[in-house]
N, C-alpha and C positions, 0 to 999 in steps of 0.2 A: 260403595267401597271407598275407604279413606286412602288417599295417595300420600306416599312417603318418598322423599328423595334422600338416598343414602350417599354420604360422602365415601365413595370407594377409593381407598388410598393404594390398593394393591397389596395390602397386608392381610393377615389372617383375621384380625379382629373385625374390620369393616366387612370382610367377606361373610363371616358368620352372622353379623348383624343383619345383612341383607337377606341371607337365607332364613333366619328366624322370622323376620317381618313377613316374608312371602308365605311361610308356613302359617303365620297368624292371620292370613287373609288380606293383608294390605296389598294395594297396587304399588309396586316398588319400581323406582327408577334409579339407576346407578349414575353418579356424576363424579368424574375425576377432575381434581383441580390442579392445573399446571400453574405454578407460582414462580418459576425461576427459569431463566434462559442461559445464565452464565455458568458454564461447566468448569471454567478455569479455576474456581476456588473450591469446587467439590472434589472430594477424594472419590473419583468416579466409580471404582469397583463397588464401593460400599452401598450406594443407594441411588443409582441413576434414575431419574424420573421416567425415562423411556421404558425401562423394564417394569417399573411399578404400573405404568399406564397399560402396558400389554397384559400384565397379570390381572389388573382390574377388569379389562375387556374380556379376558378368558373366563373369569368368574361370572361376569354378567351373562355371557353366552351360555354358560353351564346352567345358570339359574333361570335362563329364559326371560331376562328383564332388559328393557331398553337401556342403552348406555350412551353417554356423551361426555366429551371433555370440554372443560371451560378454561380459558386462559385468564387468570387473575393476576398475572405478573405485574401489571401496572399498579394495581391496588396494593399488591404485596410490597412492592418497592416503596410506594408512598407511605403506607401505614406501618410497615414493620421494619424494612431495611433502613430507611432514612431515620426512623425513630431510634433504631439501634445505634447507628453511627453517632447521632446527637448525644445519646446517653453515654456512650463510651468516651466521647470527647469531653463530656462534663465530669468524667471520672466515676460514673455510675455503671452498674452492671445490670442490663435489662434481662428480662426473661421472655424471649421471643415466643415460646410456646403458649404462655398465658395470653399474650397480646394477639397471637395468631387466632386463638379461639374466639376472643372477644371481637376482633376487627375483621377477620376473614371468614372463618367457618360459620360463626353464628351471627354474622352481619351481612357481608357481601354475598356469601354463599346462600344464606337463608333467604335473602331477597330474590335471588335467582330462582330458588326452589319455589317460592310463593308465586313468582311470575309463571312458572310451569304448572301452576294450579295445585301445588302440593298443600296438604293439610299440615304436614310435619316434615322436619328434617331428622335424620338419624345418623349417629356416628358410632364408631367402635370404641368409645371410651368406657373404661371400667368405673362407672359411677351409676347412681340411680336417681330417679325423680319421684318425689312424693307429692301428693296433692291434698291440701287441707280445704275442706268445704266450709266456707264462711256462712254465718247466719244470714247475711244479706244476699246469698245466692252466688257471690263471686268465689273464685278459687285462688288460693295462695300456693305457689309451687316451691317445693323444697329440693335443694341439691344435696343428695345423700352420698356418703362414701360407697364405693364399690364393695361387693361381698368378698373379693379376693384381697386379703390384707397386703399381699406382696405387690399388687398391681393397682391399688386404688388411685384413680387419676382425678379425683375431685379438685385437687389443688390447681390443676391446669385450667379448670373451669371457674375459678374463684371470682372472675370479673363478670360473669353472666348476669343478666337482668331477669326480672319476672317475665317480661315480654318474650325474651329469647327462650327461657325455660318452657313457657307455655306452648311453644311450637317445636319442642325437641323431644326425641325418644332415645333412650339408651338401652338397646335390646340385650346387650351382654352383661349389664351391670350386676345381675344376680349370679353370674357364673364365675368359676375359677378359670385361670388361663389354661390348665391342662384339659378342662372340659371343652373349652372353645376349640382347642386344637383337635380334640377327639371328634367333635361335630364336623369340623372341616374335613378330617380324614374319612369319616364314614360317608360323607357326601362327595368324595373325590374332588374337593376343591384344590386347585393348584397351589394355593397359599398355605396349605395345612402345616407344612414344615418350614415355612419361610421364616428367616430370622427377623426379630423385631427391629425396626429401624431406630437407630439411636441419634439420628441427626437433627439438625435445625428443622423446625416445623415445616414440612413440605419442600424442603430444599435438598435434604439428604445430609450425608456426613460432610461437614464443612471444616476445613482447616481454618480456625478462627483468626489467627494472625494474618493469613493471606487474605481472608475475607475482609478484615478491617483495613488492611493496607490499600484496598481499592480507593479508600477515601482519606484514611488517617495515615499521614506520612510517617515513616520511621524517624525517630528523633532520639539521638543518643543522650542518655542520662545516667545517674549513678544509683546504685543500690546501697542503702545504709542499713547496717544491723544495729538494732536498738536493744540494749541489755534488759533482762527481765526485772532488774532493780532500778530502772530509770525513774526519775522523780514523778513522772506522769502516773505511775502505778501506785504511788504512795501518798496520794492527795489527802489532806486533812478534810474530813467530811464536816461541812459547816452545819450550823443549827438551822433547821427548816421551820418556817412558820405554818406551812400547810403541805399537803400531799403533792400539790402541783409543783411547788418549788423543788421538792425531793425528786420527783420524776424527771423534771427538766435537768437537774444536776446529773442524774444517773444516765440519761439518754445522751449526754454530751460525749462526743468522741474526743479522745486525747489529741492534742495538737503537738506535732513533732517538728523538729528542725534538724539540720545537718549536725549541729553540735550535740545532739542527744545520743549519737552513736558513732560508728566508724564506717567509712566507705569500704565495701567488700567486693564490689563488682560494678559492671555496667549493664545497661539494658537498652533496648531499641525504641522505647516509648512507654511511658507510665500508663497510657490509656489502653495498652494491650493486657494489663494485669488486673486481677480482682482480689479482694480481701480473702484470705485463707488459701490462696494459690501457692502450690509448692513447685510444680513443674515449670520449666522454662526459665528459671532464674540462673541456672548454670553457674552456681557458686559452690566451690568445694572447700574442703579443709575445715568444716565445722563439725563439732561433736554430734550435734543433731541437725536434721535438715532445716533449712530456713523456710519460713512461711511469710507471705505478704500480710502485714498488719495494717498498712495504710498506703494510699497512693496520693501524691500531690501532682495533679496534671498541669497546674499552672507553672510550677517550678520543675516539673518533670523528674521527680524523685520518688523512688520506691522505698518504703520503710519496711524492714523485715524483722522477725524475731526467731530465735532458735526453738524448735520443738513445738508440738501441737498443744502444749499446755502453757505456752507463753501468755502472760497476762494481757498483752496487746490484742489478743484474739477474742477476748471474752467481755460480754456486757449483759446486764439483766434487762435493760429497758431500751425500747426503740420508739420512734415517733413517726406518725403518718400525718401528712398535711391534709387539711380539710378537702382541698380539691383533688386529692389522690385517694380519698376514702370511698369505699364502695360497700353497700349492703345488698347482698343477694336477697335478703329478707328486710325490705325497708320498714316493715311493721315492727321490727325488733331494734331499729336504729336507736342508739343512745342519744339522749339530750345532754346538754352541758352539765357537768358535775355528776352525771350518772356513771355507774360502774357495772361491769359484767364479768362473772367468772367463766372462763372458756378454756378450751384446749387449743393450742395454736402451733403452727409450723412456719418456718421461714424459708424452707426449700422442699422440693419434691422428695418423697421417700423419708424425710426426717420423721422419726416417731413423734407423735403429738406431745406437746409440753404444756404443763399447767401454767396459766397466765391470767392476769386481770386486765381488762380494758378500762381505761379512764378517759372519759370524753372531756375535752377542754374546748375553749372558744375557737381556736385556730386549727384543731385537729384531734388526734387521738393518741394516747400513750398505750403501748402494749408492754406490760411489766411481767416478765417471766419469773417464776418461782426459782428456777435454776439459771445460772449464767449460760448464755448461748454463745457458741463459737461462730466467728465470721459472720456477724450481722452485716449485710451488704446493702449499701444504698442502691436503689433501682430495682432490687428484687422485691417479690411480693411476700407479705405476711398474710396468712389466712387463718381465720378462727372458726372453731366448731363448738356447737352445743350438742353433746351426744354424738351421733353419727352424721349430723347435719352441718354443712358448711354454711354459715350465715353471713359472713362478710370478709373483706380483704382490703388491702391497701398497699401502696408503694412505700417502701422503707425510705425515710428521708435521711 
C-alpha cells in the first residue's frame, strides 16, 4: 500500500483530498504545518492557526488517520518572510504563495514526508498532474490546470520542478468547488462550510503595512500625480534593427521625476505600495481615483495616475532574467533566439492572455498581444500551452 502525507491545512479542500486518498486505498497521514508565531500582525478573527490546527485534527480523527503538527516557522521566516522584506525594500512586490509552495510545501514539507516513509505528498490544490511515458522508459510530469475554471490554482505552483511533481498528488484537481463541499458535507467533515482562507500562505489574514513595518520603518514621502499626456507616454518609436531591440524598447518602464507632475499628498513609505494599487493613498478631490503607476524607493516617491485606463499602467512586454527563469518542463525550454506562442498570466485569476516568448542570451521576453495593466516587478509570469503550465519567471 502506497503511503501519502497530506498537508491538512484545516480547510475543506485538503480535508476532502485526504478523504479521497483514503477511499482510493492509500495509507494516509495528515500533517499540519505551523509556520507563524507572531499573532500581532494577523487580523486574528480571520484565520488563526490554532483554529485551523484544531479543525485539521478533528478531520483526521473523523477519517481515522494519524495526525501530527510540524513547526516550520524558522524555515518559513528564512525562506519567505525575509525574502518578502528584501523584495519590498527593493521596490518589488513578491508573491508569497508561489514561494511558499516552492520553498515550504514542496520542499521542506516534502522532505519531512519522505523521512516518514511516504511515497507521495498531496495537497488540496485545484490543479492536475499528467504523466508522459517517454520511449526510454522515463516519465515526464505535466502541471495541468484544475477542472474548476473559477478555482484553477496551477499559477501558485508555477515554480515546481519535475522532481517535486513526481512525488505529488492533487486529489481534487478533477472536481469543482461545489462538488468538494458536497463530498465534505456528505461525510460530515467539520470543514464542509468553512470559508476559504484569503490570507498570506499559512499565516492567515495579514494586515500588510503592519506586517512590513516590523522591519521596514515608516518614512514620510510625497505622492505625485502624473498627467496622462506626460511626455513619457508619447515617445517617438525609433527604428529597430531586429526584434530584440524592439522588445527591449517595449519592456522599458517609463522613468518619472517630480517635475513630471504635481504633489497631491503624502505617504508613509514607498515600499508599502505596489503598481496598480488604489487603496491606501488617501488622496481626494480627483475626478477619477488615483492608481500607483510607479514607486521610487530610493527617493521615496510614489507616482500616480488618474483612472484605471491611465497609460502609465499599461505595457505589452516584460522581461525575465535568466537566473529567475524556470521551466516546469525543461524539455520544452527555449534556446537563444527561439520563440514560442503561449497563453500567459501575470497574476492569479487573470484570464489567460495571448503572448509570444522570445529567448535572448540574458533571459526571456514575454510579449503580450494586448497591453497588460500593472505589470509588477517581483510578481510571477506563468505561461501555458493548452491547459499545461510549462514555465514561469519573476518579472524584472
